[in-house]
C-alpha positions in Angstrom: 121.9 97.5 135.5 119.1 98.5 137.9 116.7 95.8 139.0 113.7 97.5 137.4 115.4 97.6 134.0 116.2 93.8 134.2 112.6 93.0 135.2 111.2 95.1 132.4 113.5 93.5 129.9 112.3 90.0 130.7 108.5 90.7 130.5 106.9 89.5 127.3 105.6 92.3 125.0 102.3 91.9 123.1 102.6 91.9 119.4 102.8 95.5 118.1 102.2 95.4 114.4 100.2 94.0 111.5 100.5 93.9 107.7 97.7 95.9 106.1 96.5 96.9 102.7 94.7 100.2 101.7 91.4 98.4 101.3 91.3 97.7 105.1 92.3 94.0 104.9 95.0 92.4 107.0 97.4 89.6 106.5 96.9 86.3 108.1 99.4 83.5 107.6 98.0 80.0 107.7 99.8 77.2 109.5 101.1 76.1 106.1 102.6 79.5 105.6 100.2 80.7 102.9 99.0 84.3 103.0 95.3 85.2 103.1 93.6 88.6 103.6 91.0 89.1 106.4 88.9 92.1 107.3 89.2 91.6 111.1 92.5 92.8 112.5 92.0 90.7 115.6 92.3 87.5 113.4 95.3 88.8 111.5 98.9 87.6 112.1 100.5 90.0 114.6 104.2 90.7 114.5 106.4 91.5 117.4 107.9 94.7 115.9 106.9 97.2 113.2 110.1 96.3 111.4 109.1 92.6 111.1 105.7 93.6 109.7 107.2 96.0 107.2 109.7 93.4 106.1 106.9 90.9 105.5 104.9 93.5 103.6 108.0 94.2 101.4 108.3 90.5 100.6 104.8 90.4 99.1 104.3 91.0 95.3 104.2 94.7 94.5 100.6 94.4 93.2 99.4 93.7 96.6 100.6 97.1 98.0 100.8 96.2 101.6 102.3 98.1 104.6 103.5 97.5 108.1 101.0 99.1 110.5 101.3 99.7 114.2 98.7 97.8 116.2 96.6 100.2 118.3 94.1 99.6 121.0 95.5 96.2 121.9 94.1 94.8 125.1 96.7 92.0 125.4 
């Protein structure tokens, strides 16, 4: 494996995805694990992959209608 590939594989990636609802609210998990909805995406819980965000959205009750959403414009 080339040295550049090894170096790239060890660098931490910024969180890439959020859980969002159509009403422009975003999921924030409290330290106790409870879900709350916030309007500021910067304060929402970020997930490392879109797959993780989508899995979390699918675990919520169907009435909440949430989706995994790629995080854009991240300055991290």
